mmCIF file of the N, C-alpha and C atoms, coordinates in Angstrom:
data_MODEL
# 
_entry.id   MODEL 
# 
loop_
_atom_site.group_PDB 
_atom_site.id 
_atom_site.type_symbol 
_atom_site.label_atom_id 
_atom_site.label_alt_id 
_atom_site.label_comp_id 
_atom_site.label_asym_id 
_atom_site.label_entity_id 
_atom_site.label_seq_id 
_atom_site.pdbx_PDB_ins_code 
_atom_site.Cartn_x 
_atom_site.Cartn_y 
_atom_site.Cartn_z 
_atom_site.occupancy 
_atom_site.B_iso_or_equiv 
_atom_site.pdbx_formal_charge 
_atom_site.auth_seq_id 
_atom_site.auth_comp_id 
_atom_site.auth_asym_id 
_atom_site.auth_atom_id 
_atom_site.pdbx_PDB_model_num 
ATOM 1   N N  . MET A 1 1  ? 101.866 96.862  106.535 1.00 0.00 ? 1  MET A N  1 
ATOM 2   C CA . MET A 1 1  ? 102.747 96.742  105.407 1.00 0.00 ? 1  MET A CA 1 
ATOM 3   C C  . MET A 1 1  ? 103.771 95.638  105.661 1.00 0.00 ? 1  MET A C  1 
ATOM 4   N N  . GLU A 1 2  ? 104.361 95.637  106.833 1.00 0.00 ? 2  GLU A N  1 
ATOM 5   C CA . GLU A 1 2  ? 105.385 94.638  107.122 1.00 0.00 ? 2  GLU A CA 1 
ATOM 6   C C  . GLU A 1 2  ? 104.802 93.230  107.179 1.00 0.00 ? 2  GLU A C  1 
ATOM 7   N N  . VAL A 1 3  ? 103.594 93.106  107.717 1.00 0.00 ? 3  VAL A N  1 
ATOM 8   C CA . VAL A 1 3  ? 102.946 91.794  107.772 1.00 0.00 ? 3  VAL A CA 1 
ATOM 9   C C  . VAL A 1 3  ? 102.691 91.289  106.355 1.00 0.00 ? 3  VAL A C  1 
ATOM 10  N N  . ILE A 1 4  ? 102.240 92.168  105.488 1.00 0.00 ? 4  ILE A N  1 
ATOM 11  C CA . ILE A 1 4  ? 101.979 91.794  104.096 1.00 0.00 ? 4  ILE A CA 1 
ATOM 12  C C  . ILE A 1 4  ? 103.276 91.384  103.401 1.00 0.00 ? 4  ILE A C  1 
ATOM 13  N N  . ARG A 1 5  ? 104.305 92.192  103.569 1.00 0.00 ? 5  ARG A N  1 
ATOM 14  C CA . ARG A 1 5  ? 105.600 91.895  102.943 1.00 0.00 ? 5  ARG A CA 1 
ATOM 15  C C  . ARG A 1 5  ? 106.199 90.612  103.508 1.00 0.00 ? 5  ARG A C  1 
ATOM 16  N N  . ASP A 1 6  ? 106.151 90.435  104.834 1.00 0.00 ? 6  ASP A N  1 
ATOM 17  C CA . ASP A 1 6  ? 106.716 89.243  105.460 1.00 0.00 ? 6  ASP A CA 1 
ATOM 18  C C  . ASP A 1 6  ? 105.995 87.972  105.045 1.00 0.00 ? 6  ASP A C  1 
ATOM 19  N N  . ALA A 1 7  ? 104.720 88.103  104.659 1.00 0.00 ? 7  ALA A N  1 
ATOM 20  C CA . ALA A 1 7  ? 103.954 86.948  104.192 1.00 0.00 ? 7  ALA A CA 1 
ATOM 21  C C  . ALA A 1 7  ? 104.271 86.603  102.737 1.00 0.00 ? 7  ALA A C  1 
ATOM 22  N N  . GLY A 1 8  ? 105.101 87.427  102.090 1.00 0.00 ? 8  GLY A N  1 
ATOM 23  C CA . GLY A 1 8  ? 105.526 87.130  100.728 1.00 0.00 ? 8  GLY A CA 1 
ATOM 24  C C  . GLY A 1 8  ? 104.663 87.719  99.641  1.00 0.00 ? 8  GLY A C  1 
ATOM 25  N N  . PHE A 1 9  ? 103.759 88.623  100.004 1.00 0.00 ? 9  PHE A N  1 
ATOM 26  C CA . PHE A 1 9  ? 102.922 89.236  98.983  1.00 0.00 ? 9  PHE A CA 1 
ATOM 27  C C  . PHE A 1 9  ? 103.672 90.379  98.301  1.00 0.00 ? 9  PHE A C  1 
ATOM 28  N N  . PRO A 1 10 ? 103.362 90.637  97.040  1.00 0.00 ? 10 PRO A N  1 
ATOM 29  C CA . PRO A 1 10 ? 104.102 91.654  96.284  1.00 0.00 ? 10 PRO A CA 1 
ATOM 30  C C  . PRO A 1 10 ? 103.654 93.076  96.631  1.00 0.00 ? 10 PRO A C  1 
ATOM 31  N N  . ILE A 1 11 ? 104.341 93.673  97.563  1.00 0.00 ? 11 ILE A N  1 
ATOM 32  C CA . ILE A 1 11 ? 104.048 95.041  97.962  1.00 0.00 ? 11 ILE A CA 1 
ATOM 33  C C  . ILE A 1 11 ? 105.371 95.805  97.944  1.00 0.00 ? 11 ILE A C  1 
ATOM 34  N N  . GLU A 1 12 ? 105.380 96.943  97.273  1.00 0.00 ? 12 GLU A N  1 
ATOM 35  C CA . GLU A 1 12 ? 106.632 97.673  97.097  1.00 0.00 ? 12 GLU A CA 1 
ATOM 36  C C  . GLU A 1 12 ? 107.075 98.410  98.350  1.00 0.00 ? 12 GLU A C  1 
ATOM 37  N N  . ALA A 1 13 ? 106.227 99.256  98.877  1.00 0.00 ? 13 ALA A N  1 
ATOM 38  C CA . ALA A 1 13 ? 106.562 100.039 100.075 1.00 0.00 ? 13 ALA A CA 1 
ATOM 39  C C  . ALA A 1 13 ? 107.898 100.762 99.902  1.00 0.00 ? 13 ALA A C  1 
ATOM 40  N N  . ILE A 1 14 ? 108.008 101.501 98.811  1.00 0.00 ? 14 ILE A N  1 
ATOM 41  C CA . ILE A 1 14 ? 109.260 102.159 98.442  1.00 0.00 ? 14 ILE A CA 1 
ATOM 42  C C  . ILE A 1 14 ? 109.771 103.112 99.525  1.00 0.00 ? 14 ILE A C  1 
ATOM 43  N N  . CYS A 1 15 ? 108.888 103.831 100.189 1.00 0.00 ? 15 CYS A N  1 
ATOM 44  C CA . CYS A 1 15 ? 109.333 104.825 101.172 1.00 0.00 ? 15 CYS A CA 1 
ATOM 45  C C  . CYS A 1 15 ? 109.650 104.197 102.523 1.00 0.00 ? 15 CYS A C  1 
ATOM 46  N N  . GLY A 1 16 ? 109.482 102.898 102.654 1.00 0.00 ? 16 GLY A N  1 
ATOM 47  C CA . GLY A 1 16 ? 109.830 102.220 103.896 1.00 0.00 ? 16 GLY A CA 1 
ATOM 48  C C  . GLY A 1 16 ? 108.888 102.484 105.054 1.00 0.00 ? 16 GLY A C  1 
ATOM 49  N N  . GLY A 1 17 ? 107.672 102.824 104.757 1.00 0.00 ? 17 GLY A N  1 
ATOM 50  C CA . GLY A 1 17 ? 106.682 103.024 105.810 1.00 0.00 ? 17 GLY A CA 1 
ATOM 51  C C  . GLY A 1 17 ? 106.504 104.453 106.271 1.00 0.00 ? 17 GLY A C  1 
ATOM 52  N N  . GLU A 1 18 ? 106.994 105.384 105.505 1.00 0.00 ? 18 GLU A N  1 
ATOM 53  C CA . GLU A 1 18 ? 106.878 106.798 105.871 1.00 0.00 ? 18 GLU A CA 1 
ATOM 54  C C  . GLU A 1 18 ? 105.544 107.416 105.439 1.00 0.00 ? 18 GLU A C  1 
ATOM 55  N N  . GLY A 1 19 ? 104.723 106.683 104.704 1.00 0.00 ? 19 GLY A N  1 
ATOM 56  C CA . GLY A 1 19 ? 103.426 107.206 104.263 1.00 0.00 ? 19 GLY A CA 1 
ATOM 57  C C  . GLY A 1 19 ? 103.529 108.231 103.164 1.00 0.00 ? 19 GLY A C  1 
ATOM 58  N N  . ALA A 1 20 ? 104.597 108.154 102.375 1.00 0.00 ? 20 ALA A N  1 
ATOM 59  C CA . ALA A 1 20 ? 104.857 109.197 101.388 1.00 0.00 ? 20 ALA A CA 1 
ATOM 60  C C  . ALA A 1 20 ? 104.721 108.755 99.938  1.00 0.00 ? 20 ALA A C  1 
ATOM 61  N N  . CYS A 1 21 ? 104.544 107.466 99.671  1.00 0.00 ? 21 CYS A N  1 
ATOM 62  C CA . CYS A 1 21 ? 104.618 107.046 98.263  1.00 0.00 ? 21 CYS A CA 1 
ATOM 63  C C  . CYS A 1 21 ? 103.379 106.309 97.746  1.00 0.00 ? 21 CYS A C  1 
ATOM 64  N N  . ALA A 1 22 ? 102.561 105.775 98.599  1.00 0.00 ? 22 ALA A N  1 
ATOM 65  C CA . ALA A 1 22 ? 101.345 105.030 98.227  1.00 0.00 ? 22 ALA A CA 1 
ATOM 66  C C  . ALA A 1 22 ? 101.630 103.723 97.508  1.00 0.00 ? 22 ALA A C  1 
ATOM 67  N N  . THR A 1 23 ? 102.868 103.202 97.579  1.00 0.00 ? 23 THR A N  1 
ATOM 68  C CA . THR A 1 23 ? 103.147 101.909 96.946  1.00 0.00 ? 23 THR A CA 1 
ATOM 69  C C  . THR A 1 23 ? 102.794 100.739 97.870  1.00 0.00 ? 23 THR A C  1 
ATOM 70  N N  . CYS A 1 24 ? 102.177 101.044 99.006  1.00 0.00 ? 24 CYS A N  1 
ATOM 71  C CA . CYS A 1 24 ? 101.648 99.997  99.888  1.00 0.00 ? 24 CYS A CA 1 
ATOM 72  C C  . CYS A 1 24 ? 100.128 100.155 100.025 1.00 0.00 ? 24 CYS A C  1 
ATOM 73  N N  . HIS A 1 25 ? 99.523  100.772 99.029  1.00 0.00 ? 25 HIS A N  1 
ATOM 74  C CA . HIS A 1 25 ? 98.086  101.060 98.996  1.00 0.00 ? 25 HIS A CA 1 
ATOM 75  C C  . HIS A 1 25 ? 97.286  99.760  99.051  1.00 0.00 ? 25 HIS A C  1 
ATOM 76  N N  . VAL A 1 26 ? 96.324  99.717  99.956  1.00 0.00 ? 26 VAL A N  1 
ATOM 77  C CA . VAL A 1 26 ? 95.422  98.569  100.063 1.00 0.00 ? 26 VAL A CA 1 
ATOM 78  C C  . VAL A 1 26 ? 93.988  99.059  100.147 1.00 0.00 ? 26 VAL A C  1 
ATOM 79  N N  . HIS A 1 27 ? 93.075  98.158  99.831  1.00 0.00 ? 27 HIS A N  1 
ATOM 80  C CA . HIS A 1 27 ? 91.647  98.410  100.031 1.00 0.00 ? 27 HIS A CA 1 
ATOM 81  C C  . HIS A 1 27 ? 91.213  97.587  101.240 1.00 0.00 ? 27 HIS A C  1 
ATOM 82  N N  . VAL A 1 28 ? 90.644  98.269  102.215 1.00 0.00 ? 28 VAL A N  1 
ATOM 83  C CA . VAL A 1 28 ? 90.175  97.654  103.449 1.00 0.00 ? 28 VAL A CA 1 
ATOM 84  C C  . VAL A 1 28 ? 88.692  97.364  103.296 1.00 0.00 ? 28 VAL A C  1 
ATOM 85  N N  . GLN A 1 29 ? 88.270  96.198  103.754 1.00 0.00 ? 29 GLN A N  1 
ATOM 86  C CA . GLN A 1 29 ? 86.841  95.881  103.714 1.00 0.00 ? 29 GLN A CA 1 
ATOM 87  C C  . GLN A 1 29 ? 86.070  96.963  104.459 1.00 0.00 ? 29 GLN A C  1 
ATOM 88  N N  . SER A 1 30 ? 84.913  97.325  103.918 1.00 0.00 ? 30 SER A N  1 
ATOM 89  C CA . SER A 1 30 ? 84.143  98.436  104.479 1.00 0.00 ? 30 SER A CA 1 
ATOM 90  C C  . SER A 1 30 ? 83.782  98.229  105.950 1.00 0.00 ? 30 SER A C  1 
ATOM 91  N N  . ASP A 1 31 ? 83.533  97.003  106.370 1.00 0.00 ? 31 ASP A N  1 
ATOM 92  C CA . ASP A 1 31 ? 83.169  96.766  107.768 1.00 0.00 ? 31 ASP A CA 1 
ATOM 93  C C  . ASP A 1 31 ? 84.356  96.965  108.717 1.00 0.00 ? 31 ASP A C  1 
ATOM 94  N N  . TRP A 1 32 ? 85.563  97.003  108.193 1.00 0.00 ? 32 TRP A N  1 
ATOM 95  C CA . TRP A 1 32 ? 86.752  97.245  109.004 1.00 0.00 ? 32 TRP A CA 1 
ATOM 96  C C  . TRP A 1 32 ? 87.244  98.683  108.916 1.00 0.00 ? 32 TRP A C  1 
ATOM 97  N N  . TYR A 1 33 ? 86.935  99.375  107.854 1.00 0.00 ? 33 TYR A N  1 
ATOM 98  C CA . TYR A 1 33 ? 87.505  100.703 107.626 1.00 0.00 ? 33 TYR A CA 1 
ATOM 99  C C  . TYR A 1 33 ? 87.288  101.640 108.820 1.00 0.00 ? 33 TYR A C  1 
ATOM 100 N N  . ASP A 1 34 ? 86.093  101.692 109.337 1.00 0.00 ? 34 ASP A N  1 
ATOM 101 C CA . ASP A 1 34 ? 85.789  102.601 110.441 1.00 0.00 ? 34 ASP A CA 1 
ATOM 102 C C  . ASP A 1 34 ? 86.327  102.115 111.787 1.00 0.00 ? 34 ASP A C  1 
ATOM 103 N N  . LYS A 1 35 ? 86.777  100.868 111.850 1.00 0.00 ? 35 LYS A N  1 
ATOM 104 C CA . LYS A 1 35 ? 87.372  100.348 113.085 1.00 0.00 ? 35 LYS A CA 1 
ATOM 105 C C  . LYS A 1 35 ? 88.841  100.740 113.206 1.00 0.00 ? 35 LYS A C  1 
ATOM 106 N N  . LEU A 1 36 ? 89.435  101.162 112.106 1.00 0.00 ? 36 LEU A N  1 
ATOM 107 C CA . LEU A 1 36 ? 90.834  101.576 112.108 1.00 0.00 ? 36 LEU A CA 1 
ATOM 108 C C  . LEU A 1 36 ? 90.949  103.020 112.570 1.00 0.00 ? 36 LEU A C  1 
ATOM 109 N N  . PRO A 1 37 ? 92.115  103.392 113.104 1.00 0.00 ? 37 PRO A N  1 
ATOM 110 C CA . PRO A 1 37 ? 92.318  104.816 113.413 1.00 0.00 ? 37 PRO A CA 1 
ATOM 111 C C  . PRO A 1 37 ? 92.152  105.638 112.131 1.00 0.00 ? 37 PRO A C  1 
ATOM 112 N N  . LYS A 1 38 ? 91.628  106.818 112.272 1.00 0.00 ? 38 LYS A N  1 
ATOM 113 C CA . LYS A 1 38 ? 91.417  107.695 111.112 1.00 0.00 ? 38 LYS A CA 1 
ATOM 114 C C  . LYS A 1 38 ? 92.760  108.020 110.457 1.00 0.00 ? 38 LYS A C  1 
ATOM 115 N N  . PRO A 1 39 ? 92.794  108.074 109.115 1.00 0.00 ? 39 PRO A N  1 
ATOM 116 C CA . PRO A 1 39 ? 94.037  108.445 108.433 1.00 0.00 ? 39 PRO A CA 1 
ATOM 117 C C  . PRO A 1 39 ? 94.367  109.909 108.692 1.00 0.00 ? 39 PRO A C  1 
ATOM 118 N N  . ASP A 1 40 ? 95.656  110.186 108.850 1.00 0.00 ? 40 ASP A N  1 
ATOM 119 C CA . ASP A 1 40 ? 96.036  111.581 109.047 1.00 0.00 ? 40 ASP A CA 1 
ATOM 120 C C  . ASP A 1 40 ? 96.117  112.279 107.686 1.00 0.00 ? 40 ASP A C  1 
ATOM 121 N N  . PRO A 1 41 ? 96.187  113.599 107.670 1.00 0.00 ? 41 PRO A N  1 
ATOM 122 C CA . PRO A 1 41 ? 96.193  114.345 106.400 1.00 0.00 ? 41 PRO A CA 1 
ATOM 123 C C  . PRO A 1 41 ? 97.317  113.930 105.448 1.00 0.00 ? 41 PRO A C  1 
ATOM 124 N N  . LYS A 1 42 ? 98.484  113.603 105.972 1.00 0.00 ? 42 LYS A N  1 
ATOM 125 C CA . LYS A 1 42 ? 99.601  113.183 105.122 1.00 0.00 ? 42 LYS A CA 1 
ATOM 126 C C  . LYS A 1 42 ? 99.255  111.888 104.379 1.00 0.00 ? 42 LYS A C  1 
ATOM 127 N N  . GLU A 1 43 ? 98.664  110.939 105.101 1.00 0.00 ? 43 GLU A N  1 
ATOM 128 C CA . GLU A 1 43 ? 98.261  109.685 104.459 1.00 0.00 ? 43 GLU A CA 1 
ATOM 129 C C  . GLU A 1 43 ? 97.205  109.948 103.390 1.00 0.00 ? 43 GLU A C  1 
ATOM 130 N N  . LEU A 1 44 ? 96.224  110.760 103.715 1.00 0.00 ? 44 LEU A N  1 
ATOM 131 C CA . LEU A 1 44 ? 95.180  111.061 102.736 1.00 0.00 ? 44 LEU A CA 1 
ATOM 132 C C  . LEU A 1 44 ? 95.761  111.718 101.490 1.00 0.00 ? 44 LEU A C  1 
ATOM 133 N N  . ASP A 1 45 ? 96.696  112.641 101.667 1.00 0.00 ? 45 ASP A N  1 
ATOM 134 C CA . ASP A 1 45 ? 97.329  113.284 100.514 1.00 0.00 ? 45 ASP A CA 1 
ATOM 135 C C  . ASP A 1 45 ? 98.005  112.257 99.613  1.00 0.00 ? 45 ASP A C  1 
ATOM 136 N N  . SER A 1 46 ? 98.645  111.266 100.215 1.00 0.00 ? 46 SER A N  1 
ATOM 137 C CA . SER A 1 46 ? 99.343  110.240 99.434  1.00 0.00 ? 46 SER A CA 1 
ATOM 138 C C  . SER A 1 46 ? 98.382  109.281 98.750  1.00 0.00 ? 46 SER A C  1 
ATOM 139 N N  . VAL A 1 47 ? 97.405  108.788 99.480  1.00 0.00 ? 47 VAL A N  1 
ATOM 140 C CA . VAL A 1 47 ? 96.543  107.739 98.937  1.00 0.00 ? 47 VAL A CA 1 
ATOM 141 C C  . VAL A 1 47 ? 95.493  108.281 97.961  1.00 0.00 ? 47 VAL A C  1 
ATOM 142 N N  . GLU A 1 48 ? 95.080  109.530 98.122  1.00 0.00 ? 48 GLU A N  1 
ATOM 143 C CA . GLU A 1 48 ? 94.050  110.089 97.244  1.00 0.00 ? 48 GLU A CA 1 
ATOM 144 C C  . GLU A 1 48 ? 94.517  110.262 95.799  1.00 0.00 ? 48 GLU A C  1 
ATOM 145 N N  . VAL A 1 49 ? 95.810  110.272 95.557  1.00 0.00 ? 49 VAL A N  1 
ATOM 146 C CA . VAL A 1 49 ? 96.314  110.399 94.190  1.00 0.00 ? 49 VAL A CA 1 
ATOM 147 C C  . VAL A 1 49 ? 96.567  109.040 93.535  1.00 0.00 ? 49 VAL A C  1 
ATOM 148 N N  . ALA A 1 50 ? 96.360  107.959 94.272  1.00 0.00 ? 50 ALA A N  1 
ATOM 149 C CA . ALA A 1 50 ? 96.544  106.620 93.708  1.00 0.00 ? 50 ALA A CA 1 
ATOM 150 C C  . ALA A 1 50 ? 95.495  106.359 92.633  1.00 0.00 ? 50 ALA A C  1 
ATOM 151 N N  . MET A 1 51 ? 95.901  105.630 91.615  1.00 0.00 ? 51 MET A N  1 
ATOM 152 C CA . MET A 1 51 ? 95.004  105.368 90.480  1.00 0.00 ? 51 MET A CA 1 
ATOM 153 C C  . MET A 1 51 ? 93.738  104.631 90.892  1.00 0.00 ? 51 MET A C  1 
ATOM 154 N N  . THR A 1 52 ? 93.835  103.764 91.885  1.00 0.00 ? 52 THR A N  1 
ATOM 155 C CA . THR A 1 52 ? 92.671  102.974 92.288  1.00 0.00 ? 52 THR A CA 1 
ATOM 156 C C  . THR A 1 52 ? 92.134  103.410 93.650  1.00 0.00 ? 52 THR A C  1 
ATOM 157 N N  . PHE A 1 53 ? 92.250  104.709 93.953  1.00 0.00 ? 53 PHE A N  1 
ATOM 158 C CA . PHE A 1 53 ? 91.729  105.246 95.203  1.00 0.00 ? 53 PHE A CA 1 
ATOM 159 C C  . PHE A 1 53 ? 90.233  104.989 95.311  1.00 0.00 ? 53 PHE A C  1 
ATOM 160 N N  . GLU A 1 54 ? 89.812  104.482 96.459  1.00 0.00 ? 54 GLU A N  1 
ATOM 161 C CA . GLU A 1 54 ? 88.398  104.247 96.748  1.00 0.00 ? 54 GLU A CA 1 
ATOM 162 C C  . GLU A 1 54 ? 88.081  104.859 98.107  1.00 0.00 ? 54 GLU A C  1 
ATOM 163 N N  . PRO A 1 55 ? 87.281  105.931 98.144  1.00 0.00 ? 55 PRO A N  1 
ATOM 164 C CA . PRO A 1 55 ? 86.903  106.511 99.436  1.00 0.00 ? 55 PRO A CA 1 
ATOM 165 C C  . PRO A 1 55 ? 86.254  105.461 100.325 1.00 0.00 ? 55 PRO A C  1 
ATOM 166 N N  . GLY A 1 56 ? 86.593  105.469 101.587 1.00 0.00 ? 56 GLY A N  1 
ATOM 167 C CA . GLY A 1 56 ? 86.024  104.500 102.527 1.00 0.00 ? 56 GLY A CA 1 
ATOM 168 C C  . GLY A 1 56 ? 86.628  103.129 102.428 1.00 0.00 ? 56 GLY A C  1 
ATOM 169 N N  . MET A 1 57 ? 87.662  102.967 101.614 1.00 0.00 ? 57 MET A N  1 
ATOM 170 C CA . MET A 1 57 ? 88.344  101.680 101.483 1.00 0.00 ? 57 MET A CA 1 
ATOM 171 C C  . MET A 1 57 ? 89.865  101.831 101.427 1.00 0.00 ? 57 MET A C  1 
ATOM 172 N N  . SER A 1 58 ? 90.351  102.878 100.775 1.00 0.00 ? 58 SER A N  1 
ATOM 173 C CA . SER A 1 58 ? 91.784  103.031 100.532 1.00 0.00 ? 58 SER A CA 1 
ATOM 174 C C  . SER A 1 58 ? 92.542  103.480 101.766 1.00 0.00 ? 58 SER A C  1 
ATOM 175 N N  . ARG A 1 59 ? 93.616  102.764 102.048 1.00 0.00 ? 59 ARG A N  1 
ATOM 176 C CA . ARG A 1 59 ? 94.539  103.121 103.128 1.00 0.00 ? 59 ARG A CA 1 
ATOM 177 C C  . ARG A 1 59 ? 95.949  102.761 102.695 1.00 0.00 ? 59 ARG A C  1 
ATOM 178 N N  . LEU A 1 60 ? 96.908  103.374 103.334 1.00 0.00 ? 60 LEU A N  1 
ATOM 179 C CA . LEU A 1 60 ? 98.295  102.961 103.171 1.00 0.00 ? 60 LEU A CA 1 
ATOM 180 C C  . LEU A 1 60 ? 98.546  101.917 104.250 1.00 0.00 ? 60 LEU A C  1 
ATOM 181 N N  . SER A 1 61 ? 98.955  100.733 103.822 1.00 0.00 ? 61 SER A N  1 
ATOM 182 C CA . SER A 1 61 ? 99.122  99.662  104.802 1.00 0.00 ? 61 SER A CA 1 
ATOM 183 C C  . SER A 1 61 ? 100.213 99.977  105.815 1.00 0.00 ? 61 SER A C  1 
ATOM 184 N N  . CYS A 1 62 ? 101.167 100.827 105.450 1.00 0.00 ? 62 CYS A N  1 
ATOM 185 C CA . CYS A 1 62 ? 102.219 101.202 106.402 1.00 0.00 ? 62 CYS A CA 1 
ATOM 186 C C  . CYS A 1 62 ? 101.678 102.018 107.561 1.00 0.00 ? 62 CYS A C  1 
ATOM 187 N N  . GLN A 1 63 ? 100.504 102.572 107.419 1.00 0.00 ? 63 GLN A N  1 
ATOM 188 C CA . GLN A 1 63 ? 99.918  103.396 108.472 1.00 0.00 ? 63 GLN A CA 1 
ATOM 189 C C  . GLN A 1 63 ? 98.911  102.629 109.328 1.00 0.00 ? 63 GLN A C  1 
ATOM 190 N N  . ILE A 1 64 ? 98.729  101.341 109.034 1.00 0.00 ? 64 ILE A N  1 
ATOM 191 C CA . ILE A 1 64 ? 97.861  100.484 109.837 1.00 0.00 ? 64 ILE A CA 1 
ATOM 192 C C  . ILE A 1 64 ? 98.768  99.664  110.739 1.00 0.00 ? 64 ILE A C  1 
ATOM 193 N N  . LEU A 1 65 ? 98.817  100.026 112.008 1.00 0.00 ? 65 LEU A N  1 
ATOM 194 C CA . LEU A 1 65 ? 99.698  99.346  112.940 1.00 0.00 ? 65 LEU A CA 1 
ATOM 195 C C  . LEU A 1 65 ? 99.055  98.057  113.421 1.00 0.00 ? 65 LEU A C  1 
ATOM 196 N N  . PHE A 1 66 ? 99.783  96.962  113.268 1.00 0.00 ? 66 PHE A N  1 
ATOM 197 C CA . PHE A 1 66 ? 99.275  95.648  113.626 1.00 0.00 ? 66 PHE A CA 1 
ATOM 198 C C  . PHE A 1 66 ? 99.069  95.544  115.128 1.00 0.00 ? 66 PHE A C  1 
ATOM 199 N N  . SER A 1 67 ? 97.919  94.970  115.498 1.00 0.00 ? 67 SER A N  1 
ATOM 200 C CA . SER A 1 67 ? 97.620  94.675  116.900 1.00 0.00 ? 67 SER A CA 1 
ATOM 201 C C  . SER A 1 67 ? 96.625  93.527  116.934 1.00 0.00 ? 67 SER A C  1 
ATOM 202 N N  . ASP A 1 68 ? 96.439  92.951  118.109 1.00 0.00 ? 68 ASP A N  1 
ATOM 203 C CA . ASP A 1 68 ? 95.475  91.856  118.257 1.00 0.00 ? 68 ASP A CA 1 
ATOM 204 C C  . ASP A 1 68 ? 94.059  92.298  117.912 1.00 0.00 ? 68 ASP A C  1 
ATOM 205 N N  . ASP A 1 69 ? 93.772  93.592  118.060 1.00 0.00 ? 69 ASP A N  1 
ATOM 206 C CA . ASP A 1 69 ? 92.448  94.114  117.727 1.00 0.00 ? 69 ASP A CA 1 
ATOM 207 C C  . ASP A 1 69 ? 92.139  93.977  116.236 1.00 0.00 ? 69 ASP A C  1 
ATOM 208 N N  . LEU A 1 70 ? 93.163  93.784  115.423 1.00 0.00 ? 70 LEU A N  1 
ATOM 209 C CA . LEU A 1 70 ? 92.967  93.667  113.975 1.00 0.00 ? 70 LEU A CA 1 
ATOM 210 C C  . LEU A 1 70 ? 92.852  92.222  113.509 1.00 0.00 ? 70 LEU A C  1 
ATOM 211 N N  . ASN A 1 71 ? 92.746  91.305  114.444 1.00 0.00 ? 71 ASN A N  1 
ATOM 212 C CA . ASN A 1 71 ? 92.578  89.898  114.070 1.00 0.00 ? 71 ASN A CA 1 
ATOM 213 C C  . ASN A 1 71 ? 91.325  89.749  113.215 1.00 0.00 ? 71 ASN A C  1 
ATOM 214 N N  . GLY A 1 72 ? 91.491  89.238  112.008 1.00 0.00 ? 72 GLY A N  1 
ATOM 215 C CA . GLY A 1 72 ? 90.373  89.075  111.090 1.00 0.00 ? 72 GLY A CA 1 
ATOM 216 C C  . GLY A 1 72 ? 90.306  90.145  110.016 1.00 0.00 ? 72 GLY A C  1 
ATOM 217 N N  . LEU A 1 73 ? 91.133  91.185  110.142 1.00 0.00 ? 73 LEU A N  1 
ATOM 218 C CA . LEU A 1 73 ? 91.163  92.240  109.116 1.00 0.00 ? 73 LEU A CA 1 
ATOM 219 C C  . LEU A 1 73 ? 91.577  91.642  107.783 1.00 0.00 ? 73 LEU A C  1 
ATOM 220 N N  . ASN A 1 74 ? 90.854  92.007  106.761 1.00 0.00 ? 74 ASN A N  1 
ATOM 221 C CA . ASN A 1 74 ? 91.128  91.516  105.408 1.00 0.00 ? 74 ASN A CA 1 
ATOM 222 C C  . ASN A 1 74 ? 91.313  92.715  104.517 1.00 0.00 ? 74 ASN A C  1 
ATOM 223 N N  . VAL A 1 75 ? 92.466  92.760  103.828 1.00 0.00 ? 75 VAL A N  1 
ATOM 224 C CA . VAL A 1 75 ? 92.733  93.836  102.893 1.00 0.00 ? 75 VAL A CA 1 
ATOM 225 C C  . VAL A 1 75 ? 93.059  93.231  101.540 1.00 0.00 ? 75 VAL A C  1 
ATOM 226 N N  . THR A 1 76 ? 92.872  94.032  100.506 1.00 0.00 ? 76 THR A N  1 
ATOM 227 C CA . THR A 1 76 ? 93.221  93.640  99.145  1.00 0.00 ? 76 THR A CA 1 
ATOM 228 C C  . THR A 1 76 ? 94.293  94.603  98.642  1.00 0.00 ? 76 THR A C  1 
ATOM 229 N N  . LEU A 1 77 ? 95.359  94.071  98.095  1.00 0.00 ? 77 LEU A N  1 
ATOM 230 C CA . LEU A 1 77 ? 96.371  94.930  97.521  1.00 0.00 ? 77 LEU A CA 1 
ATOM 231 C C  . LEU A 1 77 ? 95.773  95.692  96.359  1.00 0.00 ? 77 LEU A C  1 
ATOM 232 N N  . ALA A 1 78 ? 95.921  96.995  96.364  1.00 0.00 ? 78 ALA A N  1 
ATOM 233 C CA . ALA A 1 78 ? 95.394  97.828  95.283  1.00 0.00 ? 78 ALA A CA 1 
ATOM 234 C C  . ALA A 1 78 ? 96.304  97.652  94.074  1.00 0.00 ? 78 ALA A C  1 
ATOM 235 N N  . ASN A 1 79 ? 95.732  97.521  92.918  1.00 0.00 ? 79 ASN A N  1 
ATOM 236 C CA . ASN A 1 79 ? 96.521  97.361  91.689  1.00 0.00 ? 79 ASN A CA 1 
ATOM 237 C C  . ASN A 1 79 ? 96.646  98.724  91.027  1.00 0.00 ? 79 ASN A C  1 
ATOM 238 N N  . ASP A 1 80 ? 97.635  99.478  91.462  1.00 0.00 ? 80 ASP A N  1 
ATOM 239 C CA . ASP A 1 80 ? 97.846  100.824 90.917  1.00 0.00 ? 80 ASP A CA 1 
ATOM 240 C C  . ASP A 1 80 ? 98.778  100.811 89.715  1.00 0.00 ? 80 ASP A C  1 
ATOM 241 N N  . ASP A 1 81 ? 99.115  99.631  89.215  1.00 0.00 ? 81 ASP A N  1 
ATOM 242 C CA . ASP A 1 81 ? 100.015 99.522  88.060  1.00 0.00 ? 81 ASP A CA 1 
ATOM 243 C C  . ASP A 1 81 ? 99.255  99.519  86.741  1.00 0.00 ? 81 ASP A C  1 
ATOM 244 N N  . ILE A 1 82 ? 97.939  99.623  86.792  1.00 0.00 ? 82 ILE A N  1 
ATOM 245 C CA . ILE A 1 82 ? 97.136  99.545  85.581  1.00 0.00 ? 82 ILE A CA 1 
ATOM 246 C C  . ILE A 1 82 ? 97.302  100.805 84.761  1.00 0.00 ? 82 ILE A C  1 
# 
């Protein structure tokens, strides 16, 4: 979430990274989804109610901790404002 925000992309992240609001919802490319740590139940509860929830793709970007292992990860900001 912070990397996305620091790069100047429009991401709200209203809860400040607490995983409670889903305003940092992103879609992760399928080839990367399983390489990420599994979402915890709190994250799933938040992201599953998002308008553009996609199983196997939807994550809260605040719950994806940046590391060198994620070099090449590509996410798309979910458009939940529709």
